[in-house]
C-alpha positions in Angstrom: 241.2 16.9 119.5 240.3 16.5 123.2 237.1 16.3 123.0 234.8 14.4 121.1 231.4 16.9 120.0 228.2 16.1 119.6 225.6 18.5 117.7 222.1 18.0 117.1 221.4 14.8 118.1 217.3 13.3 117.5 217.8 10.1 117.7 214.5 8.4 119.5 213.5 10.5 122.1 216.5 13.1 122.4 215.7 16.4 121.5 218.6 18.1 119.2 221.1 17.8 122.0 224.4 19.7 122.0 227.6 18.5 123.9 231.3 18.1 124.9 232.6 14.5 125.3 236.4 14.6 126.5 238.4 11.7 124.7 240.6 8.9 126.8 239.0 9.9 129.8 236.1 7.5 131.6 233.1 9.1 131.2 229.5 8.1 132.4 226.3 8.8 131.0 223.8 8.8 133.8 219.8 9.6 134.3 216.7 8.0 134.9 214.8 5.7 132.5 214.3 6.3 129.1 216.0 9.9 129.7 218.1 9.4 126.6 221.1 7.4 127.8 221.2 4.5 125.2 220.3 7.0 122.9 223.5 9.2 122.9 225.8 6.3 123.4 224.8 3.1 121.6 221.8 4.6 119.0 224.1 7.7 118.1 227.6 7.7 119.2 228.8 3.9 118.7 226.0 3.6 115.7 228.2 6.7 113.8 231.5 5.1 114.8 230.9 2.1 113.5 230.2 3.7 110.5 232.4 6.1 109.5 234.5 2.5 110.1 232.6 0.3 108.1 232.9 2.8 105.1 237.1 3.2 105.7 237.1 -0.5 104.3 237.8 -1.6 100.5 234.1 -2.2 99.1 234.7 -5.7 98.8 234.7 -5.7 102.8 232.0 -3.4 103.0 229.9 -6.0 100.7 229.8 -8.9 103.7 228.6 -6.1 105.9 226.0 -4.5 104.4 224.8 -0.7 104.3 224.5 1.3 108.1 222.2 4.0 108.2 223.6 7.4 109.7 222.1 8.5 112.5 219.8 11.4 113.3 222.8 13.9 114.0 224.1 17.1 112.3 227.3 15.8 112.9 229.7 14.3 115.3 233.6 15.1 115.2 236.5 13.5 116.9 235.1 10.2 117.4 237.3 7.0 116.9 236.6 3.3 115.8 234.0 2.3 118.7 233.5 -1.1 120.5 229.8 -2.3 121.9 229.1 -4.0 124.6 225.4 -4.7 125.8 224.2 -5.0 129.3 223.4 -8.8 128.9 220.8 -11.5 130.5 222.0 -12.9 134.2 223.9 -15.9 133.3 222.8 -19.0 135.5 225.7 -20.9 134.1 228.2 -21.0 137.5 231.3 -21.0 135.0 230.1 -17.8 134.0 233.1 -14.3 134.9 232.5 -11.1 134.6 234.6 -11.4 131.6 232.7 -13.8 129.5 228.7 -12.5 130.7 230.5 -9.2 129.5 231.7 -10.7 126.2 234.8 -8.2 126.9 237.2 -11.6 127.8 239.2 -12.0 124.9 239.4 -8.2 124.2 241.1 -8.1 128.1 243.1 -11.2 127.2 244.4 -9.5 123.8 245.3 -7.0 126.1 247.6 -8.3 128.4 248.9 -10.6 125.5 250.4 -7.4 123.8 251.4 -4.5 126.7 251.4 -7.1 129.9 254.6 -7.5 131.7 254.6 -10.2 133.3 256.2 -10.9 137.1 257.3 -13.7 138.7 255.0 -14.3 141.7 257.6 -15.3 144.2 260.2 -12.9 143.5 258.1 -10.1 142.3 261.6 -9.4 138.9 259.8 -8.9 135.3 259.9 -12.5 133.6 261.7 -12.0 130.1 262.8 -14.4 127.6 266.4 -15.2 127.2 268.6 -16.9 124.9 270.2 -19.5 125.7 273.2 -18.7 126.1 271.6 -15.8 128.5 270.3 -18.4 131.0 273.7 -20.1 130.6 275.8 -17.1 131.5 272.9 -16.5 134.5 273.5 -20.2 136.2 277.2 -19.6 135.7 277.1 -16.4 137.7 276.0 -17.9 140.7 277.9 -18.2 143.6 280.6 -21.0 143.1 279.3 -24.2 145.4 275.9 -23.2 144.5 273.7 -26.3 143.9 271.3 -26.5 141.3 268.6 -29.0 139.8 268.3 -28.3 135.5 264.7 -29.7 134.8 262.5 -29.6 131.7 259.1 -29.3 132.0 257.0 -31.8 129.6 253.4 -32.6 131.3 252.2 -29.3 132.7 249.0 -29.5 133.6 247.2 -31.5 131.7 245.1 -35.2 133.0 246.7 -38.3 131.5 248.9 -41.5 133.0 251.8 -40.9 130.7 253.1 -44.1 130.9 255.1 -43.7 127.2 256.6 -40.3 128.5 257.9 -42.5 131.4 259.1 -45.1 129.0 260.7 -42.4 125.8 262.6 -40.8 128.8 263.8 -43.7 130.2 265.0 -45.2 126.6 267.1 -42.2 126.5 268.9 -42.8 129.2 266.9 -39.9 132.1 266.8 -41.6 135.7 264.7 -38.6 137.2 261.1 -37.4 137.1 259.5 -34.4 139.2 255.9 -35.7 139.6 253.7 -33.1 140.6 256.5 -31.9 142.7 257.7 -35.3 144.2 260.7 -37.1 143.2 260.9 -40.2 141.4 262.8 -42.7 139.6 262.0 -44.0 136.4 262.6 -47.3 137.3 259.6 -47.0 139.3 256.2 -48.0 138.3 254.7 -44.9 138.2 250.9 -44.4 138.1 248.7 -41.4 137.6 245.3 -41.3 138.1 244.2 -40.5 134.1 241.0 -37.8 135.3 243.5 -35.7 137.1 245.5 -33.0 136.0 249.5 -33.6 136.4 252.9 -31.8 135.7 255.5 -34.4 134.6 259.4 -32.7 134.8 262.7 -34.3 133.4 265.4 -33.7 136.0 268.2 -33.6 133.4 271.0 -32.9 135.6 272.1 -31.7 139.4 275.3 -29.9 139.4 277.7 -27.4 141.7 277.9 -24.2 140.6 282.0 -23.9 139.8 284.6 -23.0 137.0 285.2 -25.8 135.0 280.9 -27.2 134.7 280.3 -24.5 132.1 280.4 -27.1 129.9 278.4 -29.6 131.7 276.0 -26.6 132.1 275.9 -25.4 128.7 274.8 -29.0 127.7 272.5 -29.3 130.7 270.2 -26.5 130.2 270.4 -27.2 126.1 269.1 -30.2 126.5 266.2 -29.4 129.5 265.0 -26.4 126.4 265.0 -29.0 123.2 262.8 -31.6 125.9 261.5 -28.8 127.7 259.6 -27.2 124.2 261.9 -24.1 124.7 261.6 -23.9 128.6 264.1 -24.9 131.4 264.0 -25.1 134.9 266.6 -23.9 136.8 266.0 -24.4 140.8 268.7 -23.7 143.8 268.9 -26.8 146.2 269.3 -26.3 149.8 
């Protein structure tokens, strides 16, 4: 079905109109005030799409949604389940965005989460989930002599002082951390503003890639993944 076919639409001020609307296209319904734009889009097409969708649900689900009246139209063919986003009054909240005001923000989040393909903002390469073995293989495939720093992100953009985090890491035998982009040692008295967001990364290892270093690289990557909750940062130094 390539078209949405409407016949005999008489809802509100519509006068028995017939029309065909192409599917899978961006369609604009325009006209002067009172010409029936909303009556066609919301009160006829959307209302019938919603009614049919509800009718397809189980009797148990329908009892919570109530009865929906059929709009005054002879028939509509080629109609899919519909989503309606109404025009809202202007918000005075300075933190509002187009997405939050139109209430489409949550739908966009789902859309990007489902079909989005994230890319690195620096190099443009696709970001893909990798196994520990794949990460180890990539590090070991770097040119011999390449110096890398393997880190585990333990705090990412959160407020707090995190004194307990530093103490625990020190007890576990770690020596260095990177705090808000600055390398620090755990033997320092690290003071953080509890009202500001901070990022803390454990420096698990610093090593030069070489044929005999695979076992050490593997141990460091696995340690970083464990402390980083499945995330590891491998940074080329120099």
